[in-house]
C-alpha positions, 0 to 999 in steps of 0.5 A, spaced: 645 528 600 651 525 603 651 519 608 656 515 612 651 509 613 650 508 621 653 514 623 652 521 620 648 524 614 647 531 611 641 532 607 640 539 603 633 542 603 630 548 600 622 550 599 619 553 593 614 557 598 618 563 601 613 562 607 616 555 609 622 554 613 625 548 610 629 546 615 624 547 621 619 543 617 624 537 616 627 538 623 620 539 627 618 541 633 623 540 638 627 536 633 621 531 633 621 529 626 629 529 625 629 525 631 624 520 629 628 519 622 634 518 626 631 513 631 629 509 625 636 509 623 639 506 629 641 513 632 644 515 626 645 523 626 642 527 621 644 534 619 638 538 615 642 543 611 639 549 607 640 549 600 643 555 597 644 557 589 651 560 591 656 555 592 660 558 597 654 560 602 651 552 601 658 550 603 658 555 609 651 551 611 654 544 610 659 545 615 654 546 620 655 546 626 662 549 625 662 556 624 666 559 618 670 565 619 672 566 611 672 562 605 676 563 598 673 560 592 678 557 587 673 556 581 678 553 576 680 547 581 673 547 583 675 547 591 674 552 597 679 554 602 675 554 609 678 558 615 675 557 622 677 559 629 683 555 631 679 552 637 673 550 632 678 546 627 677 539 630 669 540 630 670 543 623 674 537 621 669 532 625 671 525 628 676 522 622 674 527 618 667 526 617 664 533 617 669 536 612 668 529 608 660 529 608 660 537 607 665 536 601 660 530 598 654 534 599 656 540 596 660 537 590 667 541 591 673 539 594 674 543 601 680 545 605 679 547 612 684 550 616 685 555 622 684 563 620 692 564 622 693 558 617 689 561 611 692 568 612 699 565 611 697 562 605 693 568 602 700 572 604 704 567 601 700 566 594 700 574 594 707 574 594 708 568 589 703 572 584 707 579 585 714 575 584 710 572 577 708 579 575 714 582 576 719 577 573 715 575 567 712 582 565 719 586 567 715 591 572 717 593 579 713 590 585 709 595 586 705 594 579 705 587 581 702 588 587 696 593 584 695 587 579 694 582 585 690 587 589 685 588 583 684 581 582 689 579 577 692 572 578 695 570 571 699 573 565 693 571 560 688 575 564 693 581 563 694 580 556 686 578 554 682 582 559 678 588 555 683 594 556 677 598 559 678 593 565 685 595 566 684 602 565 679 602 571 685 601 575 687 608 578 694 608 578 694 606 570 694 610 564 693 608 557 700 608 556 701 603 562 696 599 560 698 598 553 705 596 555 703 591 560 698 588 555 704 587 550 709 584 555 704 579 557 702 577 550 710 577 548 711 572 554 705 568 552 708 567 545 715 565 548 712 560 552 708 557 546 714 557 542 718 553 547 712 548 549 712 547 541 719 546 541 719 541 547 713 537 543 717 537 537 723 534 541 719 529 545 714 523 542 710 519 547 711 511 546 705 507 543 703 504 549 702 511 552 698 513 546 694 507 546 692 508 553 684 508 554 682 515 556 689 518 553 688 523 547 694 526 543 695 533 546 695 530 553 700 524 551 705 529 547 704 534 553 706 528 558 712 526 553 715 533 554 715 533 561 719 526 561 713 521 562 714 518 555 711 511 557 705 507 560 710 505 565 712 512 567 705 514 567 703 509 572 709 511 577 706 518 578 702 520 583 695 524 582 698 530 584 704 529 580 700 529 574 696 535 576 702 539 576 704 537 569 697 538 566 690 541 569 685 536 569 679 534 573 682 530 579 678 524 578 680 523 571 687 524 573 687 518 578 683 514 573 688 515 568 694 513 572 690 507 575 689 505 567 696 505 566 697 501 573 692 495 570 698 491 568 701 491 574 695 487 577 694 483 572 701 480 573 700 479 580 694 475 579 698 471 574 703 470 579 
C-alpha cells in the first residue's frame, strides 16, 4: 500500500482463487465497501489496484485512473518511462504529483511520466546515441550500429560477451562479422580498463573520504579518479552527479552525500 494520509491511498490486492475478482470484492457493489472505508478516513480517496507479478503491468494498473499508452522498463536503473496521451498528462501526474508518487511507492520503481510525443523523441535520441556509440567505439558504419540497437544491444559489454550464437541469429551478420565485432568490443573494454587503472594509480582519495561511513575502497578510488578526493568534495556533489560517476542505488548515493555533509550541520549547531 501507498498512502498520502487524509488525501489518497493506493492499495494492491490479489486473490489465490481464480474465481474471485479481488478488486471487485474490495470495492463492493456500487463501491459500497471501499466507500465505507473512505468515510471512516474522513473522505480519503482509496484506489484498489490489481497486483500483477509482471512489474510493468503492475505499474500500468497502479497508474489508474490514467491510461498508459506505452511503457519502457530500465532494469539497471530500476525505473520505467511511462507515456500517456498529452490531454491525460495532468491526470497521470495528479495534483502536486500525487498519482505518480503513490504509484511509484506502491510499485517500488522510479516512474517517469511523459507525453507520447516526448517518449518518442526520447527513444529516438537514445537510439541515435547508441548508434553513435557503436559506430565510434567499434569503428563500424551507422548501419551496423543501427542493426545492433534494433536487436536490443545497448552496451559494448553485451557485444563482447553475449554468446556468439545470439549474434549469429542476426540476419545481416555472418561468422566473420560476429567474430570481428566481438574482438573489437573486447579490445575497447580492455583499453578502457587500462585507462581506468592508470587513473586510479594516479589519484588517491583523502583519508577523510576513505573513512566515511558507507564508503568502500573501490568507490573511493573511483571518486578520486574523477576529482572527488576529499569528504568536502563529495559533500558538494548532488545525487545525480554521484550517480554519473558511479552507478548505484539512488538512496545509497543520497545517504553517502548526507554523511559527507554531516559536519556542516554539526558546525551550524555549535555556532
